[in-house]
Each structure stands twice: as structure tokens, then as C-alpha cells.
Backbone bond lengths (Angstrom), bond angles and torsions (degrees), N, CA, C in turn:
res aa  C-N    CA-C-N  psi(-1)  N-CA   C-N-CA  omega(-1)  CA-C   N-CA-C  phi
1 M - - - 1.449 - - 1.518 115.08 -
2 F 1.330 116.15 -13.03 1.464 122.21 177.76 1.545 108.82 -114.08
3 S 1.344 113.39 156.89 1.477 119.16 177.05 1.493 106.56 -69.27
4 S 1.321 117.71 140.41 1.448 123.63 179.60 1.524 111.35 -91.45
5 L 1.313 117.42 6.50 1.448 120.93 179.22 1.511 111.62 -97.06
6 G 1.295 117.95 141.86 1.451 120.59 172.07 1.474 113.58 87.27
7 N 1.322 114.75 -169.73 1.448 125.57 -177.54 1.546 110.82 -67.23
8 P 1.349 119.01 131.92 1.473 120.39 -178.33 1.509 114.15 -55.73
9 W 1.343 119.32 -25.61 1.476 121.39 -178.12 1.490 112.07 -88.46
10 Q 1.341 116.46 -2.46 1.461 119.48 -179.68 1.526 111.99 -125.09
11 Q 1.321 115.46 20.80 1.470 117.73 -178.68 1.518 112.41 -72.85
12 E 1.335 114.71 138.63 1.431 120.76 177.98 1.515 110.37 -86.68
13 L 1.329 114.36 153.17 1.488 119.56 175.96 1.519 107.78 -75.26
14 R 1.308 116.63 143.62 1.437 122.99 175.23 1.555 108.25 -73.70
15 P 1.327 117.52 156.35 1.482 120.21 -177.53 1.480 115.43 -58.59
16 W 1.322 120.16 -29.99 1.475 125.32 -176.52 1.509 112.17 -84.65
17 F 1.353 117.82 -6.11 1.434 122.22 -176.80 1.529 111.23 -60.47
18 H 1.331 117.42 -45.56 1.469 121.28 -171.57 1.527 112.43 -67.26
19 S 1.314 118.73 -41.48 1.508 118.56 179.20 1.553 108.23 -71.20
20 S 1.327 119.45 -37.28 1.427 120.82 177.78 1.531 110.95 -64.51
21 Q 1.328 117.41 -41.41 1.441 120.79 -179.38 1.541 110.13 -62.50
22 L 1.349 115.27 -46.59 1.481 119.31 -174.65 1.565 108.67 -68.17
23 L 1.299 118.14 -48.85 1.443 120.77 -174.34 1.509 112.61 -70.69
24 S 1.333 120.74 -35.37 1.439 121.08 176.94 1.539 110.94 -69.62
25 N 1.308 120.48 -28.17 1.428 122.19 176.12 1.561 111.93 -78.06
26 L 1.345 116.62 -40.10 1.445 119.22 -178.26 1.500 112.80 -78.29
27 Y 1.344 117.67 -29.05 1.444 121.42 -177.13 1.564 108.86 -117.59
28 A 1.300 113.02 58.47 1.480 120.45 -178.08 1.558 110.58 -73.36
29 K 1.309 116.00 171.05 1.427 121.21 178.91 1.520 112.24 -52.96
30 G 1.298 116.03 132.45 1.455 120.39 -179.18 1.511 114.97 95.98
31 T 1.361 117.95 -10.41 1.445 122.69 178.89 1.529 108.92 -65.96
32 T 1.285 117.91 135.67 1.479 122.57 175.11 1.534 106.68 -91.14
33 I 1.326 115.59 122.82 1.459 122.15 -178.44 1.515 109.67 -96.46
34 Y 1.340 115.60 133.45 1.477 122.00 -179.53 1.531 108.02 -116.03
35 S 1.322 114.97 134.89 1.415 119.62 174.83 1.542 111.15 -74.96
36 G 1.294 114.95 136.58 1.475 117.27 177.96 1.476 107.27 -114.57
37 T 1.302 115.74 -158.94 1.479 121.14 177.94 1.516 111.25 -62.75
38 T 1.315 114.69 128.37 1.426 119.05 174.40 1.513 110.37 -133.04
39 D 1.334 114.14 117.18 1.443 119.45 178.54 1.517 104.03 -136.95
40 I 1.387 114.31 83.57 1.468 120.03 -176.08 1.491 111.58 -58.98
41 E 1.373 118.12 -38.28 1.441 119.21 -178.68 1.495 113.72 -62.66
42 S 1.359 117.42 -30.25 1.430 120.59 179.44 1.547 109.74 -91.53
43 G 1.300 118.56 0.73 1.473 122.47 177.91 1.499 117.45 78.33
44 F 1.353 116.51 18.80 1.470 120.87 -178.97 1.504 110.51 -120.52
45 R 1.322 118.15 132.44 1.459 125.63 174.11 1.511 110.31 -137.98
46 M 1.328 116.15 154.19 1.448 119.76 179.58 1.519 112.54 -155.28
47 I 1.315 116.42 142.32 1.462 120.92 171.49 1.474 108.10 -136.90
48 G 1.364 116.15 160.72 1.445 120.75 174.38 1.532 110.62 -132.93
49 G 1.302 116.26 162.64 1.472 119.37 -179.66 1.501 110.36 -148.93
50 I 1.322 113.94 146.81 1.490 121.85 175.76 1.535 107.88 -127.64
51 S 1.349 116.47 130.94 1.415 121.61 -179.67 1.508 111.89 -59.62
52 K 1.347 116.50 163.37 1.427 122.33 -177.77 1.531 112.55 -58.66
53 D 1.377 115.66 -37.59 1.423 120.06 179.44 1.549 114.55 -82.09
54 G 1.314 116.62 -6.46 1.449 122.30 179.59 1.468 116.48 77.43
55 K 1.330 118.49 8.30 1.474 118.98 -175.00 1.530 112.65 -94.44
56 T 1.325 120.38 -22.42 1.421 121.65 176.03 1.501 112.15 -123.57
57 G 1.321 113.52 148.63 1.449 121.72 -177.69 1.506 108.96 -146.23
58 S 1.346 115.10 157.58 1.444 119.80 177.96 1.549 108.39 -155.04
59 M 1.329 110.46 159.48 1.482 118.55 176.00 1.528 107.55 -130.06
60 V 1.302 116.59 142.07 1.484 122.54 175.77 1.478 107.83 -121.43
61 A 1.366 117.98 124.73 1.455 123.70 179.04 1.504 107.77 -121.09
62 V 1.361 115.35 135.10 1.460 121.96 -179.13 1.522 108.15 -117.69
63 N 1.298 114.91 128.70 1.482 119.88 174.56 1.525 105.53 -118.38
64 R 1.370 115.13 111.19 1.495 120.54 -178.66 1.532 110.25 -101.21
65 T 1.319 117.78 24.76 1.505 119.65 -178.70 1.471 108.75 -104.20
66 K 1.334 116.09 172.75 1.518 122.91 178.00 1.520 110.00 -87.89
67 E 1.286 120.21 1.65 1.447 122.69 -178.14 1.524 109.23 -123.90
68 S 1.312 118.48 145.51 1.489 120.91 174.88 1.537 106.49 -69.29
69 M 1.334 116.12 157.52 1.461 121.83 178.05 1.519 107.83 -140.33
70 T 1.289 114.38 153.90 1.474 122.50 178.09 1.520 109.48 -110.77
71 K 1.308 116.59 129.50 1.452 122.33 -179.55 1.565 108.69 -133.41
72 K 1.345 113.33 155.96 1.464 121.13 176.39 1.556 107.46 -105.77
73 F 1.320 113.78 139.48 1.449 119.47 -179.01 1.553 108.90 -127.39
74 V 1.328 113.74 144.94 1.447 121.78 174.83 1.532 110.09 -163.56
75 F 1.334 119.31 142.55 1.439 124.38 175.87 1.502 108.02 -103.61
76 D 1.317 117.91 133.67 1.476 123.15 175.33 1.498 111.94 -76.19
77 K 1.342 116.92 -31.38 1.465 120.35 176.55 1.532 111.15 -75.47
78 T 1.340 116.81 141.40 1.426 119.81 -179.30 1.532 112.48 -75.59
79 I 1.355 115.11 125.93 1.430 123.42 179.32 1.525 106.43 -131.35
80 E 1.304 118.38 114.92 1.469 123.33 -177.43 1.512 108.92 -73.94
81 S 1.325 117.10 119.88 1.468 123.19 176.62 1.486 110.71 -168.14
82 D 1.287 117.33 156.73 1.409 122.07 172.98 1.526 113.54 -129.92
83 T 1.332 115.71 -0.56 1.451 120.71 178.34 1.522 109.53 -134.67
84 L 1.327 116.74 135.23 1.452 121.95 175.86 1.512 110.62 -116.11
85 F 1.296 116.46 136.36 1.469 122.24 178.09 1.478 107.27 -105.97
86 V 1.353 114.12 130.99 1.468 122.13 -177.31 1.505 109.36 -113.08
87 Y 1.334 116.19 121.74 1.475 122.70 176.16 1.512 107.66 -112.92
88 I 1.347 115.84 134.53 1.468 119.78 179.08 1.511 108.92 -123.46
89 F 1.360 113.61 126.52 1.466 120.21 178.28 1.506 107.34 -108.98
90 S 1.290 116.18 112.69 1.483 122.97 171.50 1.550 105.10 -158.14
91 E 1.306 116.24 174.88 1.456 121.11 -178.05 1.537 110.31 -56.16
92 K 1.316 118.00 -39.11 1.473 118.42 -171.46 1.537 113.71 -109.95
93 D 1.349 117.94 -9.07 1.451 120.90 -172.51 1.515 118.03 -103.16
94 L 1.351 118.86 -7.26 1.426 121.78 -177.48 1.545 108.52 -64.89
95 K 1.319 118.71 127.81 1.468 121.38 -177.24 1.521 110.09 -114.23
96 L 1.344 116.90 123.89 1.419 122.76 -177.20 1.560 111.14 -117.89
97 G 1.275 116.65 145.54 1.432 121.59 175.36 1.530 112.01 -78.14
98 N 1.366 118.23 179.25 1.434 121.30 177.31 1.501 114.60 -61.74
99 D 1.332 117.94 -22.77 1.454 121.10 178.57 1.521 113.88 -88.01
100 G 1.354 117.04 0.78 1.456 122.04 178.57 1.516 113.53 88.67
101 Y 1.308 119.77 -1.13 1.480 122.57 178.41 1.492 111.59 -92.80
102 I 1.323 113.51 152.12 1.481 118.91 -176.85 1.530 112.77 -64.77
103 I 1.292 116.21 142.65 1.436 123.27 175.54 1.548 108.00 -131.36
104 P 1.349 119.96 158.64 1.437 119.26 -177.40 1.550 110.15 -62.83
105 N 1.302 115.81 147.34 1.456 122.23 171.67 1.477 110.28 -68.22
106 Y 1.307 115.77 -38.71 1.483 123.85 178.29 1.509 111.03 -163.48
107 T 1.321 116.60 165.07 1.416 122.71 173.47 1.535 110.76 -119.49
108 L 1.309 115.40 155.78 1.461 122.11 177.34 1.486 110.67 -129.67
109 T 1.300 117.32 148.48 1.452 121.42 169.58 1.519 107.01 -84.12
110 G 1.292 116.46 123.18 1.478 119.21 179.65 1.503 111.89 158.26
111 S 1.304 115.23 -169.33 1.467 122.34 -175.39 1.476 108.95 -136.94
112 L 1.349 115.58 153.50 1.469 120.86 174.31 1.518 110.74 -65.74
113 N 1.348 117.87 -12.35 1.474 121.33 -179.22 1.535 111.20 -92.58
114 Q 1.305 117.86 -2.65 1.472 122.28 174.59 1.503 108.91 -99.55
115 I 1.305 117.87 141.96 1.451 120.46 178.70 1.529 106.15 -70.20
116 T 1.346 115.05 122.88 1.445 121.40 -177.67 1.516 107.26 -128.23
117 T 1.337 117.09 137.74 1.425 122.82 178.93 1.537 110.99 -100.00
118 F 1.302 118.14 129.39 1.439 124.30 -179.84 1.496 109.92 -126.34
119 E 1.374 112.62 145.19 1.481 117.38 171.82 1.562 106.42 -97.68
120 I 1.270 115.98 131.40 1.458 124.83 179.38 1.514 107.49 -107.52
121 P 1.340 117.30 112.85 1.501 118.71 -177.45 1.543 109.59 -62.57
122 A 1.339 113.46 162.19 1.464 120.09 174.87 1.514 110.74 -58.00
123 N 1.297 115.25 142.81 1.510 121.84 176.82 1.536 109.63 46.85
124 A 1.317 118.75 56.12 1.429 121.58 -178.19 1.541 110.30 -143.11
125 V 1.325 112.74 163.64 1.451 120.52 171.46 1.515 107.19 -121.63
126 V 1.333 115.93 134.16 1.428 122.91 179.15 1.531 108.47 -115.59
127 V 1.336 118.46 128.01 1.444 123.20 178.64 1.528 108.13 -115.60
128 I 1.307 117.98 122.91 1.443 124.11 179.99 1.542 108.42 -115.69
129 S 1.351 116.20 125.90 1.457 117.55 -174.29 1.509 109.69 -148.43
130 N 1.319 114.63 155.09 1.513 116.27 171.60 1.515 110.69 -93.90
131 Q 1.327 116.20 10.93 1.460 121.88 179.34 1.550 107.93 -116.64
132 K 1.312 115.02 131.22 1.469 118.92 177.57 1.556 105.93 -95.09
133 I 1.315 113.40 132.33 1.440 121.30 178.72 1.521 109.28 -94.31
């Protein structure tokens, strides 16, 4: 996950580190994965997951087209939360903290159990979770 070049204390993170870090934390062992809308021909895919204890949940949406798209999300399973953290992976939208680790692009007041509309940028992945990484 780190560059093998240079001083071990100055190694840069590889580009795939951030998505691996986020997804491995949100979809840890014991997470139940739910199939969402999948329309590969239209360039859209989605999955959801709920932790083993049922306290955290997340959705991952992929837009592989050249145009942004708007989609509605909602979980049928009850997940207690009042804040949603939104992470966007694209060439220009990845947001990192001072330490180089991923941080949410923005937060919303709401729940995964309420219908929420999100815009998914072109060629991007959007992760929505009630858990902050």
C-alpha cells in the first residue's frame, strides 16, 4: 500500500490505498452484503452492506459513464443513525486530510433508511455510510 521507493519514513501512499482502506473498514468480516441496482450496460452498479451488529451500514455506487447521474438510495433494514458520511472517488473529488488519509467529502443529516437523492459524478464511485473512517 506504500511506495517502495525512498526513505521508509517518507513513503507515499499508493493510489489504490484510499479505496482499499475505506472498503475494508466499511465491509469488515461479518458484514452482510446486499445486491443493489445493477445495470452494467448503462454503467451503473450498486451494493450495500450492514455490519454484523447491525449498527453501521453503507452503500457503494459506481458510475462508469461520461455523464453524472442522479440516483435515490434507501435501506429497508433499520440502521440507527442521524449523520451520513459521503466519500467520492474520482480524479478530482477524492478528499484527503493533512495526514494523507481519506476524509468525507461532505456529511448529511439523515439516515440510510430515508430516501436520499445523490448525484454520482461521471467515472466515479460514491460511498455513503453512517460510519466515519
